[in-house]
VEXZADO-687496 format. One record per residue: residue in one letter; chain; x, y, z of N, C-alpha, C in turn. Coordinates in nm, 2 decimals, always signed. Layout:
   code   unit   n_east   n_north     n_up   ca_east   ca_north    ca_up   c_east   c_north     c_up
      a      A        X         Y        Z         X          Y        Z        X         Y        Z
...
# end
This chain:
   code   unit   n_east   n_north     n_up   ca_east   ca_north    ca_up   c_east   c_north     c_up
      m      A    +9.52    +11.47    +9.75     +9.66     +11.43    +9.73    +9.71    +11.49    +9.61
      a      A    +9.82    +11.57    +9.62     +9.87     +11.65    +9.51    +9.96    +11.57    +9.42
      f      A   +10.02    +11.46    +9.47    +10.12     +11.39    +9.39   +10.07    +11.25    +9.36
      k      A   +10.10    +11.20    +9.24    +10.05     +11.07    +9.20   +10.10    +10.96    +9.29
      f      A   +10.22    +10.96    +9.33    +10.28     +10.86    +9.41   +10.21    +10.84    +9.55
      e      A   +10.15    +10.94    +9.60    +10.08     +10.93    +9.73    +9.96    +10.83    +9.72
      q      A    +9.91    +10.81    +9.60     +9.79     +10.72    +9.58    +9.84    +10.58    +9.56
      l      A    +9.96    +10.55    +9.54    +10.01     +10.42    +9.51   +10.03    +10.34    +9.64
      r      A    +9.96    +10.22    +9.64     +9.97     +10.14    +9.76   +10.11    +10.09    +9.79
      v      A   +10.19    +10.07    +9.68    +10.32     +10.03    +9.69   +10.41    +10.14    +9.76
      w      A   +10.38    +10.26    +9.72    +10.46     +10.37    +9.79   +10.42    +10.38    +9.94
      q      A   +10.29    +10.37    +9.97    +10.25     +10.37   +10.11   +10.31    +10.26   +10.19
      k      A   +10.32    +10.14   +10.13    +10.38     +10.03   +10.20   +10.53    +10.05   +10.21
      s      A   +10.59    +10.11   +10.12    +10.74     +10.13   +10.13   +10.77    +10.24   +10.23
      l      A   +10.67    +10.33   +10.25    +10.69     +10.43   +10.36   +10.68    +10.36   +10.50
      e      A   +10.59    +10.26   +10.51    +10.59     +10.18   +10.63   +10.72    +10.11   +10.65
      l      A   +10.78    +10.05   +10.55    +10.90      +9.98   +10.56   +11.01    +10.08   +10.61
      t      A   +11.02    +10.20   +10.56    +11.11     +10.30   +10.60   +11.10    +10.32   +10.75
      s      A   +10.98    +10.34   +10.80    +10.96     +10.36   +10.94   +11.00    +10.24   +11.02
      l      A   +10.97    +10.12   +10.98    +11.00     +10.00   +11.05   +11.15     +9.98   +11.06
      v      A   +11.22    +10.01   +10.95    +11.37     +10.00   +10.94   +11.43    +10.10   +11.04
      n      A   +11.38    +10.22   +11.03    +11.43     +10.33   +11.12   +11.41    +10.29   +11.27
      n      A   +11.30    +10.25   +11.30    +11.27     +10.21   +11.44   +11.36    +10.09   +11.48
      t      A   +11.38    +10.00   +11.39    +11.46      +9.88   +11.42   +11.61     +9.92   +11.44
      t      A   +11.66    +10.00   +11.36    +11.80     +10.04   +11.37   +11.84    +10.12   +11.49
      k      A   +11.74    +10.18   +11.55    +11.77     +10.25   +11.68   +11.83    +10.16   +11.78
      y      A   +11.82    +10.03   +11.77    +11.87      +9.94   +11.87   +12.00     +9.87   +11.82
      f      A   +12.05     +9.91   +11.70    +12.17      +9.85   +11.65   +12.29     +9.92   +11.73
      p      A   +12.40     +9.84   +11.75    +12.51      +9.90   +11.82   +12.57    +10.02   +11.76
      k      A   +12.63    +10.10   +11.84    +12.69     +10.23   +11.79   +12.80    +10.21   +11.69
      d      A   +12.87    +10.10   +11.70    +12.98     +10.07   +11.60   +12.92    +10.04   +11.46
      e      A   +12.79    +10.02   +11.45    +12.73      +9.99   +11.32   +12.67    +10.12   +11.26
      l      A   +12.67    +10.23   +11.33    +12.61     +10.35   +11.29   +12.64    +10.40   +11.15
      f      A   +12.77    +10.39   +11.12    +12.81     +10.44   +10.98   +12.84    +10.33   +10.89
      v      A   +12.80    +10.21   +10.93    +12.81     +10.09   +10.84   +12.67    +10.04   +10.81
      l      A   +12.63     +9.93   +10.88    +12.51      +9.87   +10.85   +12.38     +9.95   +10.87
      t      A   +12.38    +10.03   +10.98    +12.27     +10.11   +11.01   +12.24    +10.21   +10.90
      s      A   +12.35    +10.28   +10.86    +12.34     +10.38   +10.75   +12.30    +10.31   +10.62
      q      A   +12.35    +10.19   +10.59    +12.33     +10.12   +10.46   +12.18    +10.08   +10.45
      i      A   +12.13    +10.02   +10.56    +11.99      +9.97   +10.55   +11.89    +10.08   +10.55
      k      A   +11.92    +10.19   +10.62    +11.83     +10.31   +10.62   +11.83    +10.37   +10.48
      r      A   +11.94    +10.39   +10.42    +11.95     +10.44   +10.29   +11.88    +10.36   +10.18
      a      A   +11.89    +10.22   +10.20    +11.83     +10.13   +10.11   +11.67    +10.14   +10.12
      a      A   +11.63    +10.14   +10.24    +11.48     +10.15   +10.27   +11.43    +10.28   +10.21
      d      A   +11.50    +10.39   +10.24    +11.45     +10.52   +10.19   +11.45    +10.52   +10.04
      s      A   +11.55    +10.46    +9.98    +11.56     +10.46    +9.83   +11.44    +10.39    +9.77
      v      A   +11.38    +10.29    +9.83    +11.27     +10.22    +9.78   +11.16    +10.33    +9.76
      t      A   +11.13    +10.40    +9.87    +11.02     +10.50    +9.87   +11.06    +10.61    +9.77
      l      A   +11.18    +10.66    +9.77    +11.22     +10.77    +9.69   +11.21    +10.74    +9.54
      n      A   +11.25    +10.62    +9.50    +11.25     +10.59    +9.36   +11.11    +10.57    +9.31
      i      A   +11.02    +10.51    +9.39    +10.88     +10.50    +9.35   +10.83    +10.64    +9.32
      a      A   +10.85    +10.73    +9.42    +10.80     +10.87    +9.40   +10.86    +10.94    +9.28
      e      A   +10.99    +10.93    +9.27    +11.05     +11.00    +9.16   +11.01    +10.95    +9.02
      g      A   +10.99    +10.82    +9.01    +10.96     +10.77    +8.88   +10.81    +10.79    +8.84
      s      A   +10.73    +10.82    +8.94    +10.58     +10.81    +8.92   +10.52    +10.94    +8.85
      t      A   +10.59    +11.05    +8.86    +10.53     +11.17    +8.82   +10.59    +11.23    +8.69
      g      A   +10.49    +11.25    +8.60    +10.53     +11.33    +8.48   +10.62    +11.26    +8.38
      q      A   +10.63    +11.13    +8.39    +10.72     +11.06    +8.30   +10.64    +10.94    +8.23
      s      A   +10.71    +10.89    +8.13    +10.65     +10.78    +8.05   +10.65    +10.65    +8.14
      n      A   +10.57    +10.56    +8.10    +10.57     +10.43    +8.17   +10.70    +10.36    +8.16
      r      A   +10.77    +10.38    +8.05    +10.91     +10.32    +8.04   +11.00    +10.38    +8.14
      e      A   +10.99    +10.51    +8.16    +11.08     +10.57    +8.26   +11.04    +10.54    +8.40
      f      A   +10.91    +10.52    +8.43    +10.86     +10.48    +8.56   +10.91    +10.34    +8.59
      v      A   +10.91    +10.25    +8.49    +10.95     +10.12    +8.51   +11.10    +10.12    +8.55
      k      A   +11.18    +10.20    +8.49    +11.32     +10.21    +8.52   +11.34    +10.24    +8.67
      f      A   +11.26    +10.34    +8.72    +11.27     +10.38    +8.86   +11.22    +10.27    +8.95
      l      A   +11.12    +10.20    +8.91    +11.06     +10.09    +8.99   +11.17     +9.98    +9.00
      r      A   +11.24     +9.96    +8.90    +11.35      +9.86    +8.90   +11.46     +9.90    +9.00
      y      A   +11.49    +10.03    +9.01    +11.58     +10.08    +9.11   +11.52    +10.05    +9.25
      a      A   +11.40    +10.08    +9.27    +11.33     +10.05    +9.40   +11.33     +9.91    +9.43
      l      A   +11.31     +9.82    +9.33    +11.32      +9.68    +9.36   +11.46     +9.63    +9.41
      r      A   +11.56     +9.68    +9.34    +11.70      +9.65    +9.39   +11.72     +9.70    +9.53
      s      A   +11.68     +9.82    +9.56    +11.69      +9.87    +9.70   +11.62     +9.79    +9.80
      n      A   +11.50     +9.74    +9.76    +11.42      +9.65    +9.85   +11.50     +9.52    +9.88
      i      A   +11.56     +9.47    +9.78    +11.64      +9.35    +9.79   +11.76     +9.38    +9.88
      e      A   +11.82     +9.49    +9.87    +11.93      +9.54    +9.95   +11.89     +9.54   +10.10
      v      A   +11.77     +9.59   +10.13    +11.72      +9.59   +10.26   +11.72     +9.44   +10.32
      v      A   +11.67     +9.35   +10.24    +11.67      +9.21   +10.28   +11.81     +9.16   +10.31
      s      A   +11.90     +9.19   +10.22    +12.04      +9.14   +10.24   +12.09     +9.20   +10.37
      c      A   +12.06     +9.33   +10.40    +12.11      +9.39   +10.52   +12.06     +9.33   +10.65
      i      A   +11.93     +9.28   +10.64    +11.88      +9.22   +10.76   +11.94     +9.08   +10.78
      f      A   +11.98     +9.02   +10.67    +12.05      +8.89   +10.69   +12.19     +8.91   +10.75
      i      A   +12.25     +9.02   +10.72    +12.38      +9.06   +10.78   +12.36     +9.09   +10.93
      a      A   +12.25     +9.17   +10.96    +12.22      +9.20   +11.09   +12.19     +9.07   +11.18
      k      A   +12.12     +8.98   +11.11    +12.09      +8.85   +11.18   +12.22     +8.77   +11.21
      e      A   +12.31     +8.77   +11.11    +12.44      +8.70   +11.12   +12.52     +8.76   +11.23
      r      A   +12.51     +8.90   +11.25    +12.59      +8.97   +11.36   +12.51     +8.97   +11.49
      d      A   +12.40     +8.91   +11.50    +12.32      +8.90   +11.62   +12.28     +9.04   +11.67
      i      A   +12.23     +9.13   +11.58    +12.20      +9.26   +11.62   +12.05     +9.30   +11.58
      i      A   +11.98     +9.20   +11.53    +11.84      +9.22   +11.50   +11.75     +9.11   +11.57
      s      A   +11.64     +9.15   +11.62    +11.56      +9.05   +11.69   +11.49     +8.96   +11.58
      k      A   +11.46     +8.84   +11.61    +11.39      +8.75   +11.52   +11.26     +8.82   +11.47
      e      A   +11.19     +8.88   +11.57    +11.06      +8.94   +11.53   +11.08     +9.05   +11.43
      n      A   +11.18     +9.14   +11.45    +11.20      +9.25   +11.35   +11.25     +9.20   +11.22
      f      A   +11.34     +9.10   +11.23    +11.38      +9.03   +11.10   +11.26     +8.98   +11.02
      e      A   +11.17     +8.91   +11.09    +11.06      +8.86   +11.02   +10.96     +8.96   +10.96
      k      A   +10.94     +9.07   +11.04    +10.86      +9.18   +11.00   +10.91     +9.25   +10.87
      i      A   +11.04     +9.28   +10.88    +11.10      +9.35   +10.76   +11.11     +9.26   +10.64
      y      A   +11.14     +9.13   +10.66    +11.15      +9.03   +10.56   +11.01     +9.02   +10.49
      s      A   +10.91     +9.00   +10.57    +10.77      +8.99   +10.52   +10.72     +9.11   +10.44
      m      A   +10.75     +9.23   +10.50    +10.71      +9.35   +10.43   +10.79     +9.37   +10.30
      s      A   +10.91     +9.33   +10.30    +10.99      +9.34   +10.18   +10.94     +9.25   +10.07
      e      A   +10.90     +9.13   +10.11    +10.84      +9.03   +10.02   +10.72     +9.09    +9.96
      e      A   +10.63     +9.15   +10.04    +10.51      +9.21    +9.99   +10.54     +9.32    +9.89
      i      A   +10.64     +9.41    +9.92    +10.67      +9.52    +9.84   +10.73     +9.46    +9.71
      l      A   +10.81     +9.36    +9.71    +10.87      +9.30    +9.59   +10.75     +9.26    +9.50
      a      A   +10.65     +9.19    +9.55    +10.54      +9.14    +9.47   +10.46     +9.26    +9.41
      m      A   +10.45     +9.37    +9.49    +10.37      +9.48    +9.45   +10.45     +9.56    +9.33
      i      A   +10.58     +9.58    +9.35    +10.66      +9.64    +9.25   +10.66     +9.56    +9.12
      s      A   +10.68     +9.43    +9.14    +10.68      +9.34    +9.02   +10.55     +9.35    +8.94
      a      A   +10.44     +9.35    +9.01    +10.31      +9.35    +8.95   +10.29     +9.49    +8.88
      l      A   +10.33     +9.59    +8.94    +10.32      +9.73    +8.88   +10.41     +9.74    +8.76
      i      A   +10.53     +9.68    +8.76    +10.61      +9.68    +8.64   +10.54     +9.61    +8.53
      k      A   +10.49     +9.49    +8.56    +10.43      +9.41    +8.46   +10.31     +9.48    +8.39
      r      A   +10.23     +9.55    +8.48    +10.11      +9.62    +8.43   +10.15     +9.74    +8.34
      l      A   +10.26     +9.81    +8.38    +10.30      +9.93    +8.30   +10.36     +9.88    +8.17
      e      A   +10.43     +9.77    +8.17    +10.49      +9.72    +8.05   +10.39     +9.67    +7.95
      n      A   +10.27     +9.63    +8.00    +10.16      +9.58    +7.91   +10.07     +9.69    +7.87
      e      A   +10.09     +9.81    +7.91    +10.00      +9.92    +7.87   +10.04     +9.98    +7.74
# end
């Protein structure tokens, strides 16, 4: 593995979230394509991208800054699935999968932040 982020479990899990969100949004209505579909996909991608961007060649302080961006994007994903649920466009199963995975990512990012701040 050439890049530091590839070894991070939290990055690997966030990549799974991106795939799950992408597969789930394929079933969203067409009128949501440039609204909720776009928003949740960008938020999920942002989790992965911020973890990767912050991990390489920077100080712990800088990495923590990017992890906090990733954390906010992760929370945005959760808010988006609540909107999708309210609009009856996400299955209960997919809602629960994304919610659970987002919860796990939240805990992983928070733990990594805490560890980096204590180094």
